[in-house]
Every structure is written in C-alpha cells, then in structure tokens.
SELUMTI-788243 format. One record per atom (N, C-alpha, C): atom name; z, x, y; residue in one letter. Coordinates in nm, 2 decimals, always signed. Atoms other than C-alpha are relative to their C-alpha. Example, Ala and Ser with C-alpha at 12.3 -4.5 7.8 and 13.67 -1.06 7.14 Angstrom:
REM SELUMTI-788243
a:c3:c1:c2:r
N:+0.00:+0.09:-0.12:A
CA:+0.78:+1.23:-0.45:A
C:+0.00:+0.09:+0.12:A
N:+0.00:-0.09:-0.11:S
CA:+0.71:+1.37:-0.11:S
C:+0.08:-0.08:+0.11:S
This chain:
REM SELUMTI-788243
a:c3:c1:c2:r
N:+0.01:-0.11:-0.10:M
CA:-0.45:-2.63:-1.17:M
C:+0.08:+0.12:-0.05:M
N:-0.07:-0.13:+0.04:N
CA:-0.35:-2.27:-1.23:N
C:+0.08:+0.05:+0.12:N
N:-0.08:-0.06:-0.11:P
CA:-0.09:-2.09:-1.02:P
C:-0.08:+0.10:+0.08:P
N:+0.06:-0.11:-0.08:R
CA:-0.19:-1.85:-0.74:R
C:+0.11:+0.10:+0.03:R
N:-0.10:-0.10:-0.04:I
CA:-0.02:-1.53:-0.64:I
C:+0.02:-0.02:+0.15:I
N:-0.04:+0.03:-0.14:R
CA:+0.16:-1.62:-0.31:R
C:+0.05:+0.13:+0.07:R
N:-0.06:-0.12:-0.06:T
CA:+0.36:-1.30:-0.25:T
C:+0.01:+0.11:-0.11:T
N:-0.02:-0.12:+0.08:I
CA:+0.38:-0.95:-0.39:I
C:+0.12:+0.07:+0.06:I
N:-0.13:-0.05:-0.05:T
CA:+0.74:-0.82:-0.35:T
C:+0.02:+0.15:-0.03:T
N:-0.04:-0.14:+0.01:F
CA:+0.84:-0.46:-0.29:F
C:+0.15:+0.01:+0.02:F
N:-0.14:-0.03:-0.01:D
CA:+1.21:-0.37:-0.36:D
C:+0.01:+0.13:+0.08:D
N:-0.03:-0.12:-0.07:C
CA:+1.35:-0.11:-0.12:C
C:+0.14:+0.02:+0.03:C
N:-0.14:-0.03:-0.03:T
CA:+1.68:+0.06:-0.06:T
C:+0.02:+0.03:+0.15:T
N:-0.01:-0.02:-0.14:G
CA:+1.60:+0.15:+0.30:G
C:-0.03:-0.12:+0.08:G
N:+0.02:+0.11:-0.09:D
CA:+1.51:-0.07:+0.59:D
C:-0.13:-0.06:-0.03:D
N:+0.13:+0.07:+0.03:P
CA:+1.25:-0.33:+0.48:P
C:-0.10:+0.00:+0.12:P
N:+0.09:+0.00:-0.11:H
CA:+1.11:-0.33:+0.83:H
C:-0.07:+0.13:+0.01:H
N:+0.06:-0.13:+0.00:D
CA:+1.04:+0.04:+0.81:D
C:-0.11:+0.01:-0.10:D
N:+0.10:+0.00:+0.11:L
CA:+0.86:+0.01:+0.48:L
C:-0.11:-0.10:+0.03:L
N:+0.10:+0.10:-0.04:G
CA:+0.68:-0.30:+0.61:G
C:-0.10:+0.06:+0.10:G
N:+0.08:-0.06:-0.10:L
CA:+0.56:-0.10:+0.91:L
C:-0.10:+0.10:-0.06:L
N:+0.09:-0.09:+0.07:F
CA:+0.41:+0.17:+0.68:F
C:-0.12:-0.07:-0.05:F
N:+0.11:+0.08:+0.06:W
CA:+0.21:-0.09:+0.49:W
C:-0.08:-0.07:+0.10:W
N:+0.08:+0.07:-0.11:S
CA:+0.12:-0.28:+0.81:S
C:-0.10:+0.10:+0.06:S
N:+0.09:-0.10:-0.06:R
CA:-0.03:+0.04:+0.96:R
C:-0.11:+0.04:-0.10:R
N:+0.10:-0.04:+0.10:L
CA:-0.20:+0.14:+0.63:L
C:-0.11:-0.11:-0.02:L
N:+0.10:+0.11:+0.03:L
CA:-0.36:-0.20:+0.57:L
C:-0.05:-0.07:+0.13:L
N:+0.05:+0.06:-0.12:G
CA:-0.41:-0.30:+0.94:G
C:+0.03:-0.14:+0.01:G
N:-0.05:+0.14:-0.01:R
CA:-0.21:-0.62:+0.91:R
C:+0.14:+0.00:+0.06:R
N:-0.13:+0.00:-0.07:P
CA:+0.08:-0.71:+1.13:P
C:+0.12:-0.05:-0.08:P
N:-0.13:+0.06:+0.05:L
CA:+0.44:-0.77:+1.03:L
C:+0.02:-0.14:+0.06:L
N:-0.03:+0.13:-0.05:A
CA:+0.56:-1.12:+1.08:A
C:+0.07:+0.02:+0.14:A
N:-0.06:-0.02:-0.13:P
CA:+0.66:-1.16:+1.45:P
C:+0.15:+0.00:+0.01:P
N:-0.14:+0.02:-0.01:D
CA:+1.02:-1.25:+1.38:D
C:+0.07:+0.11:-0.09:D
N:-0.06:-0.11:+0.08:D
CA:+1.08:-0.94:+1.15:D
C:+0.05:+0.11:+0.10:D
N:-0.06:-0.11:-0.08:K
CA:+1.31:-0.68:+1.31:K
C:+0.07:+0.10:-0.08:K
N:-0.08:-0.10:+0.08:P
CA:+1.47:-0.35:+1.21:P
C:+0.14:-0.05:-0.04:P
N:-0.13:+0.04:+0.05:G
CA:+1.78:-0.41:+1.00:G
C:+0.00:-0.13:-0.07:G
N:+0.01:+0.12:+0.07:D
CA:+1.66:-0.74:+0.87:D
C:+0.00:+0.03:-0.15:D
N:+0.00:-0.03:+0.14:P
CA:+1.71:-0.78:+0.49:P
C:-0.14:-0.01:-0.07:P
N:+0.13:+0.01:+0.06:E
CA:+1.34:-0.85:+0.44:E
C:-0.10:+0.01:+0.12:E
N:+0.11:+0.00:-0.10:A
CA:+1.00:-0.81:+0.62:A
C:-0.12:-0.05:-0.08:A
N:+0.12:+0.07:+0.07:L
CA:+0.67:-0.99:+0.55:L
C:-0.13:+0.04:+0.08:L
N:+0.14:-0.01:-0.05:I
CA:+0.30:-0.91:+0.60:I
C:-0.08:-0.11:-0.06:I
N:+0.09:+0.10:+0.05:A
CA:+0.08:-1.21:+0.57:A
C:-0.14:+0.05:-0.01:A
N:+0.14:-0.03:+0.01:D
CA:-0.29:-1.19:+0.47:D
C:-0.07:-0.10:+0.08:D
N:+0.06:+0.10:-0.09:P
CA:-0.49:-1.36:+0.75:P
C:-0.12:-0.07:-0.08:P
N:+0.11:+0.07:+0.07:E
CA:-0.76:-1.44:+0.49:E
C:+0.06:-0.09:-0.11:E
N:-0.06:+0.09:+0.10:G
CA:-0.51:-1.63:+0.27:G
C:+0.04:+0.06:-0.13:G
N:-0.04:-0.06:+0.12:G
CA:-0.45:-1.38:+0.00:G
C:+0.15:+0.02:+0.00:G
N:-0.15:-0.02:+0.01:P
CA:-0.10:-1.28:-0.12:P
C:+0.06:+0.07:+0.12:P
N:-0.08:-0.07:-0.10:A
CA:+0.16:-1.18:+0.14:A
C:+0.07:+0.11:-0.07:A
N:-0.08:-0.11:+0.05:L
CA:+0.35:-0.86:+0.10:L
C:+0.14:-0.02:+0.06:L
N:-0.14:+0.02:-0.04:L
CA:+0.73:-0.90:+0.11:L
C:+0.08:+0.12:-0.04:L
N:-0.09:-0.11:+0.02:F
CA:+0.97:-0.61:+0.15:F
C:+0.14:-0.04:+0.01:F
N:-0.13:+0.06:+0.02:L
CA:+1.31:-0.69:+0.03:L
C:+0.11:+0.11:-0.03:L
N:-0.10:-0.09:+0.02:R
CA:+1.63:-0.48:+0.05:R
C:+0.08:-0.03:-0.13:R
N:-0.08:+0.01:+0.12:V
CA:+1.80:-0.42:-0.29:V
C:+0.10:+0.12:-0.01:V
N:-0.09:-0.11:+0.00:P
CA:+2.10:-0.21:-0.38:P
C:-0.04:+0.12:-0.09:P
N:+0.03:-0.11:+0.10:E
CA:+1.95:-0.01:-0.67:E
C:-0.14:+0.07:+0.04:E
N:+0.12:-0.08:-0.03:G
CA:+1.69:+0.27:-0.62:G
C:-0.10:-0.01:-0.11:G
N:+0.11:+0.00:+0.09:K
CA:+1.36:+0.31:-0.80:K
C:+0.04:+0.11:-0.11:K
N:-0.04:-0.09:+0.10:T
CA:+1.42:+0.47:-1.14:T
C:-0.12:+0.05:-0.10:T
N:+0.11:-0.03:+0.09:A
CA:+1.08:+0.48:-1.32:A
C:-0.13:-0.02:+0.07:A
N:+0.14:+0.02:-0.05:K
CA:+0.70:+0.48:-1.26:K
C:-0.02:-0.15:+0.01:K
N:+0.04:+0.14:-0.02:N
CA:+0.56:+0.15:-1.13:N
C:-0.07:-0.05:-0.12:N
N:+0.08:+0.06:+0.11:R
CA:+0.43:-0.08:-1.40:R
C:-0.12:-0.08:+0.06:R
N:+0.11:+0.07:-0.07:L
CA:+0.20:-0.24:-1.14:L
C:-0.02:+0.08:+0.13:L
N:+0.03:-0.07:-0.13:H
CA:+0.03:-0.07:-0.84:H
C:-0.13:-0.05:+0.06:H
N:+0.12:+0.03:-0.07:F
CA:-0.24:-0.12:-0.58:F
C:-0.10:+0.11:-0.02:F
N:+0.11:-0.10:-0.01:D
CA:-0.58:+0.05:-0.61:D
C:-0.07:-0.04:+0.13:D
N:+0.05:+0.02:-0.13:L
CA:-0.70:+0.07:-0.25:L
C:-0.14:+0.06:+0.01:L
N:+0.13:-0.06:-0.03:Q
CA:-1.06:+0.12:-0.14:Q
C:-0.02:+0.01:+0.15:Q
N:+0.01:-0.01:-0.15:P
CA:-1.12:+0.26:+0.21:P
C:-0.12:-0.08:+0.05:P
N:+0.11:+0.07:-0.08:C
CA:-1.33:+0.07:+0.46:C
C:-0.03:+0.07:+0.12:C
N:+0.04:-0.07:-0.12:G
CA:-1.52:+0.27:+0.71:G
C:+0.05:+0.14:+0.01:G
N:-0.05:-0.14:+0.01:R
CA:-1.36:+0.60:+0.60:R
C:-0.03:+0.04:-0.15:R
N:+0.01:-0.06:+0.14:T
CA:-1.40:+0.83:+0.30:T
C:+0.14:+0.00:-0.07:T
N:-0.13:-0.01:+0.08:R
CA:-1.13:+0.86:+0.03:R
C:+0.08:+0.11:+0.06:R
N:-0.08:-0.12:-0.05:A
CA:-1.03:+1.20:+0.17:A
C:+0.06:-0.04:+0.14:A
N:-0.05:+0.04:-0.14:E
CA:-1.00:+1.06:+0.53:E
C:+0.11:-0.10:-0.02:E
N:-0.10:+0.10:+0.02:E
CA:-0.80:+0.76:+0.40:E
C:+0.13:+0.06:-0.05:E
N:-0.11:-0.07:+0.05:V
CA:-0.57:+0.99:+0.20:V
C:+0.07:+0.07:+0.11:V
N:-0.06:-0.07:-0.12:E
CA:-0.51:+1.20:+0.51:E
C:+0.07:-0.09:+0.09:E
N:-0.06:+0.10:-0.09:R
CA:-0.44:+0.90:+0.72:R
C:+0.13:-0.06:-0.06:R
N:-0.11:+0.05:+0.07:A
CA:-0.20:+0.76:+0.46:A
C:+0.12:+0.10:+0.00:A
N:-0.10:-0.11:-0.01:V
CA:-0.01:+1.09:+0.45:V
C:+0.06:+0.01:+0.14:V
N:-0.05:-0.01:-0.14:S
CA:+0.01:+1.10:+0.83:S
C:+0.09:-0.12:+0.03:S
N:-0.09:+0.12:-0.02:L
CA:+0.17:+0.75:+0.81:L
C:+0.13:+0.01:-0.07:L
N:-0.13:-0.02:+0.07:G
CA:+0.44:+0.87:+0.57:G
C:-0.02:+0.00:-0.15:G
N:+0.02:-0.01:+0.15:A
CA:+0.28:+0.86:+0.22:A
C:+0.02:+0.14:-0.05:A
N:-0.01:-0.13:+0.06:R
CA:+0.33:+1.14:-0.02:R
C:-0.12:+0.01:-0.10:R
N:+0.10:-0.02:+0.09:L
CA:+0.04:+1.28:-0.22:L
C:+0.06:+0.04:-0.13:L
N:-0.06:-0.03:+0.13:L
CA:+0.14:+1.28:-0.59:L
C:-0.09:+0.08:-0.09:L
N:+0.09:-0.07:+0.09:E
CA:-0.17:+1.38:-0.78:E
C:-0.14:-0.04:+0.04:E
N:+0.14:+0.02:-0.04:D
CA:-0.54:+1.42:-0.71:D
C:-0.08:+0.01:-0.13:D
N:+0.09:+0.01:+0.12:F
CA:-0.77:+1.31:-0.99:F
C:-0.15:-0.01:+0.04:F
N:+0.14:-0.01:-0.05:T
CA:-1.09:+1.37:-0.79:T
C:-0.07:+0.10:-0.09:T
N:+0.08:-0.09:+0.08:R
CA:-1.36:+1.51:-1.02:R
C:-0.10:+0.07:+0.08:R
N:+0.10:-0.07:-0.07:P
CA:-1.62:+1.76:-0.92:P
C:-0.12:-0.08:+0.05:P
N:+0.11:+0.09:-0.04:D
CA:-1.88:+1.48:-0.90:D
C:+0.04:-0.10:+0.10:D
N:-0.05:+0.10:-0.10:G
CA:-1.66:+1.28:-0.66:G
C:+0.06:-0.12:-0.05:G
N:-0.07:+0.11:+0.06:T
CA:-1.55:+1.02:-0.90:T
C:+0.15:+0.03:-0.01:T
N:-0.15:-0.02:+0.01:G
CA:-1.18:+0.97:-0.97:G
C:+0.08:-0.07:+0.11:G
N:-0.09:+0.07:-0.10:W
CA:-0.89:+0.87:-0.75:W
C:+0.11:+0.09:+0.04:W
N:-0.11:-0.08:-0.04:V
CA:-0.59:+1.00:-0.57:V
C:+0.13:-0.09:-0.01:V
N:-0.12:+0.07:+0.01:V
CA:-0.23:+0.89:-0.64:V
C:+0.09:+0.04:+0.11:V
N:-0.10:-0.02:-0.11:L
CA:+0.01:+0.85:-0.35:L
C:+0.12:-0.08:-0.02:L
N:-0.13:+0.08:+0.01:A
CA:+0.36:+0.71:-0.30:A
C:+0.03:-0.04:+0.15:A
N:-0.04:+0.04:-0.13:D
CA:+0.48:+0.51:+0.00:D
C:+0.14:+0.06:+0.03:D
N:-0.12:-0.07:-0.04:P
CA:+0.80:+0.62:+0.18:P
C:+0.12:-0.04:-0.10:P
N:-0.10:+0.04:+0.10:E
CA:+1.01:+0.43:-0.09:E
C:-0.03:+0.05:-0.14:E
N:+0.04:-0.05:+0.13:G
CA:+0.82:+0.59:-0.38:G
C:-0.09:-0.09:-0.08:G
N:+0.09:+0.08:+0.07:H
CA:+0.60:+0.30:-0.48:H
C:-0.14:+0.07:-0.01:H
N:+0.13:-0.06:+0.01:E
CA:+0.28:+0.45:-0.62:E
C:-0.11:-0.09:+0.03:E
N:+0.13:+0.08:-0.02:F
CA:-0.07:+0.34:-0.52:F
C:-0.11:+0.10:-0.01:F
N:+0.11:-0.08:+0.02:C
CA:-0.41:+0.48:-0.58:C
C:-0.11:-0.02:+0.11:C
N:+0.11:+0.02:-0.10:M
CA:-0.69:+0.55:-0.33:M
C:-0.13:+0.04:-0.08:M
N:+0.13:-0.02:+0.06:E
CA:-1.04:+0.51:-0.47:E
C:-0.10:+0.04:+0.10:E
N:+0.11:-0.03:-0.10:R
CA:-1.38:+0.60:-0.32:R
C:-0.04:-0.12:+0.07:R
N:+0.05:+0.11:-0.08:S
CA:-1.52:+0.39:-0.05:S
C:-0.13:-0.06:-0.06:S
N:+0.12:+0.06:+0.05:V
CA:-1.82:+0.16:-0.11:V
C:-0.12:+0.10:+0.03:V
N:+0.10:-0.09:-0.04:E
CA:-2.04:+0.41:+0.07:E
C:+0.00:+0.13:-0.09:E
N:-0.01:-0.11:+0.09:E
CA:-1.91:+0.70:-0.14:E
C:-0.05:-0.03:-0.14:E
N:+0.05:+0.05:+0.13:R
CA:-2.00:+0.49:-0.45:R
C:-0.15:-0.02:+0.00:R
N:+0.14:+0.03:-0.01:G
CA:-2.35:+0.44:-0.32:G
C:-0.03:-0.15:-0.02:G
N:+0.02:+0.15:+0.01:E
CA:-2.30:+0.06:-0.32:E
C:-0.02:-0.06:+0.13:E
N:+0.02:+0.08:-0.12:Q
CA:-2.38:-0.21:-0.07:Q
C:+0.14:-0.06:+0.04:Q
N:-0.13:+0.06:-0.04:A
CA:-2.08:-0.33:+0.14:A
C:-0.01:-0.15:-0.01:A
C-alpha cells in the first residue's frame, strides 16, 4: 500500500486561526470547531476525505517563493469573479498571466504570502462539469 497525503501544512508567523479563516472562507470549508484565535495551530478538514489543511505558527517568516502551491479552479464563478472574491477576503494579486484568448492564470498570495494560482472555471474552458 502506498502512503496518502493526510495534511498539507502552512507555516505562518501570525495567528494560525486568522490564516485558517482566510482559507476557510476561500474554500468554503469550516475550521475545526475547537480552533480559537491565539491557538498555535488551526485545521480545516476536507469533508470528502482529502487532505486537511493545517496552519501552524512558526518563529521564522517566509523568505523565498513557494516551491509548492495550489492551482485553484473556480466553481460557479469565473476566474475574474473568484480573483475579486479572494482579494476581498485578504489575498493580494501578484501577477496576472491571463492571455487575450482567456487562457492563462492569475497568481495571488494569501495574507501570509503563500502563493496560489487561480485558473479558469470549467465553464470558461468550455468543458463539462
């Protein structure tokens, strides 16, 4: 049997609860009910059994570009709408690689600086959901 990814961990220097709330709102998944502001960690479980997201306080700040990041695909919204929503939740727009034909992606950063990309939705790709 091969291993499975159980948790994806985000290091943060701020309050893990605050960073967890950003991702909770962006992904539409709740924080664990016992996670409170000021705790040293916060967790978002995947109700479908996929990897959980763990936000863990560390003393050192981010010093370089992520070596691993999420590519997110909007559901029920366009890429532009999802980027706007992410920014309203606290993300920063880093770079827009949208091409004139609509292909490409947008690079954002969460409140702690972890980069992630927003791709086109299934509908924008002309695919079946």
